[in-house]
VMD Tcl script that draws the C-alpha trace (Angstrom):
set ca {
  {110.88 115.51 77.46}
  {109.21 117.61 80.15}
  {109.14 116.14 83.62}
  {105.77 114.99 84.85}
  {104.83 116.18 88.33}
  {105.74 113.79 91.09}
  {103.07 112.58 93.54}
  {104.37 114.97 96.18}
  {104.31 118.05 93.94}
  {101.15 119.95 94.72}
  {99.06 117.03 95.91}
  {97.22 117.37 99.18}
  {97.27 121.17 98.98}
  {93.60 121.28 99.95}
  {92.80 119.43 103.16}
  {89.66 117.55 104.10}
  {87.78 118.78 107.14}
  {89.29 115.96 109.17}
  {92.74 116.91 107.89}
  {92.20 120.57 108.80}
  {91.27 119.54 112.33}
  {94.46 117.51 112.57}
  {96.45 120.37 111.06}
  {95.23 122.71 113.75}
  {95.90 120.11 116.39}
  {99.48 119.75 115.28}
  {100.12 123.45 114.80}
  {98.85 124.16 118.31}
  {100.01 120.82 119.73}
  {96.40 120.08 120.64}
  {97.07 116.51 119.53}
  {98.65 116.10 122.95}
  {95.32 116.67 124.67}
  {91.95 114.96 124.86}
  {90.41 117.92 123.03}
  {91.89 116.59 119.82}
  {90.12 113.26 120.26}
  {86.75 114.98 120.49}
  {87.45 116.98 117.34}
  {88.43 113.93 115.31}
  {85.44 111.92 116.53}
  {83.07 114.79 115.71}
  {84.35 115.04 112.14}
  {84.37 111.30 111.45}
  {80.74 111.23 110.32}
  {81.54 113.44 107.31}
  {84.76 111.67 106.32}
  {83.49 110.18 103.07}
  {82.21 113.52 101.85}
  {85.38 115.35 102.85}
  {87.66 112.86 101.12}
  {86.39 114.10 97.76}
  {87.47 117.72 98.37}
  {89.57 118.77 95.34}
  {93.30 119.35 95.79}
  {95.41 121.91 93.94}
  {95.71 119.55 90.97}
  {93.63 116.47 91.61}
  {92.69 113.94 94.26}
  {91.50 110.33 94.50}
  {87.73 109.91 94.37}
  {85.85 109.63 97.65}
  {85.40 105.89 97.16}
  {89.12 105.42 96.55}
  {90.14 107.52 99.53}
  {87.63 106.03 101.93}
  {87.85 102.37 100.95}
  {91.35 101.87 102.40}
  {92.46 99.06 100.07}
  {94.09 95.99 101.47}
  {97.84 95.51 100.94}
  {98.90 94.08 97.59}
  {101.99 93.54 95.52}
  {104.10 96.31 94.08}
  {107.12 98.37 95.01}
  {105.76 99.94 98.22}
  {107.76 98.57 101.17}
  {105.99 96.95 104.09}
  {105.89 98.99 107.30}
  {108.89 98.28 109.54}
  {108.61 96.97 113.08}
  {109.83 100.06 114.92}
  {108.98 101.56 118.31}
  {110.86 104.84 117.84}
  {108.77 107.72 116.36}
  {111.77 109.35 114.69}
  {112.89 106.13 113.02}
  {109.36 105.31 111.87}
  {108.81 108.81 110.50}
  {112.05 108.56 108.53}
  {110.92 105.27 107.00}
  {107.41 106.59 106.31}
  {108.71 109.72 104.58}
  {111.00 107.64 102.38}
  {108.01 105.47 101.49}
  {105.85 108.48 100.61}
  {108.58 110.00 98.46}
  {109.23 106.77 96.54}
  {107.23 105.06 93.79}
  {107.77 102.98 90.66}
  {105.13 103.14 87.96}
  {107.00 100.43 86.02}
  {106.11 97.76 88.56}
  {103.30 99.20 90.64}
  {99.75 100.19 89.73}
  {98.07 103.15 91.37}
  {95.81 100.81 93.35}
  {98.84 98.87 94.56}
  {100.53 102.13 95.58}
  {97.51 103.12 97.66}
  {97.21 99.65 99.19}
  {100.86 99.60 100.15}
  {100.65 103.04 101.73}
  {97.52 102.10 103.67}
  {99.37 99.26 105.38}
  {101.41 101.89 107.25}
  {98.34 103.52 108.82}
  {97.16 103.25 112.42}
  {94.16 101.00 112.86}
  {92.68 103.39 115.44}
  {90.05 104.98 113.24}
  {89.34 107.98 115.45}
  {92.88 109.20 114.78}
  {93.74 108.01 111.28}
  {93.50 110.56 108.45}
  {93.79 108.37 105.35}
  {92.72 111.21 103.06}
  {95.88 113.20 103.81}
  {98.02 110.19 102.88}
  {96.05 109.07 99.81}
  {96.20 112.66 98.54}
  {99.93 112.13 97.98}
  {99.13 109.88 95.00}
  {98.31 111.40 91.57}
  {94.94 110.87 89.95}
  {94.55 107.83 87.66}
  {95.13 109.80 84.44}
  {98.41 111.32 85.60}
  {99.59 108.01 87.06}
  {98.92 106.42 83.67}
  {100.96 109.12 81.91}
  {103.80 108.58 84.37}
  {103.64 104.83 83.75}
  {103.77 105.39 79.98}
  {107.09 107.12 80.55}
  {108.37 104.56 83.09}
  {108.70 107.22 85.78}
  {109.95 106.23 89.19}
  {111.36 107.96 92.24}
  {113.73 107.08 95.05}
  {114.25 108.97 98.28}
  {117.05 109.73 100.70}
  {116.18 111.01 104.17}
  {118.68 113.38 105.74}
  {117.03 114.38 109.02}
  {114.10 113.69 111.33}
  {113.33 115.72 114.43}
  {110.53 116.80 116.73}
  {109.36 120.35 115.95}
  {110.16 122.84 118.70}
  {106.47 123.57 119.39}
  {105.83 119.88 119.95}
  {108.83 119.53 122.27}
  {107.77 122.58 124.25}
  {104.20 121.32 124.65}
  {105.50 117.94 125.76}
  {107.83 119.58 128.27}
  {104.95 121.67 129.62}
  {102.65 118.66 130.01}
  {104.55 115.35 129.78}
  {101.52 113.22 130.65}
  {99.44 114.57 127.75}
  {101.17 112.28 125.25}
  {99.68 109.25 126.99}
  {96.22 110.04 125.64}
  {97.02 108.82 122.11}
  {100.85 108.55 121.94}
  {100.88 110.62 118.74}
  {104.15 112.39 117.93}
  {104.81 115.17 115.41}
  {108.01 114.54 113.43}
  {109.46 116.75 110.70}
  {111.47 114.85 108.09}
  {113.71 116.33 105.38}
  {115.44 114.67 102.46}
  {115.79 114.50 98.70}
  {113.70 112.78 96.03}
  {115.40 111.53 92.84}
  {113.14 111.25 89.77}
  {113.87 109.18 86.67}
  {111.93 108.53 83.45}
  {112.42 107.31 79.88}
  {115.15 108.52 77.53}
  {117.51 109.58 80.29}
  {115.14 112.03 81.92}
  {115.53 112.80 85.57}
  {115.88 115.34 88.31}
  {116.07 115.82 92.05}
  {113.97 117.78 94.51}
  {114.44 118.65 98.17}
  {111.62 117.36 100.36}
  {110.26 118.23 103.78}
  {107.19 116.85 105.50}
  {105.75 116.78 109.00}
  {104.12 113.50 109.93}
  {101.92 112.47 112.81}
  {103.12 109.09 114.06}
  {101.50 106.92 116.71}
  {103.81 104.82 118.89}
  {102.03 103.22 121.80}
  {104.19 101.40 124.39}
  {104.98 97.79 123.48}
  {103.50 98.25 119.99}
  {104.93 98.99 116.58}
  {104.59 102.57 115.40}
  {102.07 103.48 112.72}
  {101.27 106.48 110.54}
  {98.41 108.83 111.46}
  {98.60 111.54 108.80}
  {100.66 114.11 107.00}
  {100.58 117.51 108.65}
  {101.53 121.13 107.98}
  {105.00 122.33 108.79}
  {105.34 123.75 112.28}
  {108.12 125.62 114.01}
  {111.39 123.73 113.48}
}
mol new
graphics top color blue
foreach p $ca { graphics top sphere $p radius 0.5 }
foreach p [lrange $ca 0 end-1] q [lrange $ca 1 end] { graphics top cylinder $p $q radius 0.2 }
display resetview
């Protein structure tokens, strides 16, 4: 049988306005400066409208993306208690690349993912994370075929542009303690009747790790210089 697209295949290709601001901030390492805070705060008033921007294939509705469901049961792991941005980004990427439609509903998947997010609303970009999940129709088709995915992370590192910006202005990180981390790995897909396949994965995440606090996820982000 043909393989159904995985949640990470093509989803999130079109960014919300808030996501585009964050994308620019990461690409230019503006997230290290107070300018980024102003940009996020300015865009927050239009968040609900922007969450409904169509992706390359489909996207959750604005109500689904904006409601930020509370954690529920299902296969999504709980966020780990980690203070290291690299370690947290590795765990978050593995979470985003893994799912099990046999045991987890789409709502449960979203709720589990949301538990990883920072609670600082002026930074969090839930729409870029929720966009990783297929629309309800496709999720239902995947569930009909018992599709699930597991992930193996092979590397996590700070992009060179981020490291250079941090070296140029070490104190800038103390504004929000948001780190850009690029993670690579492999996703293994399996479905009914012996179907399966594997895909290489790479994602850049924005991770917040304030001193003496557990890390949390801010958003997905575009790839930047390795």
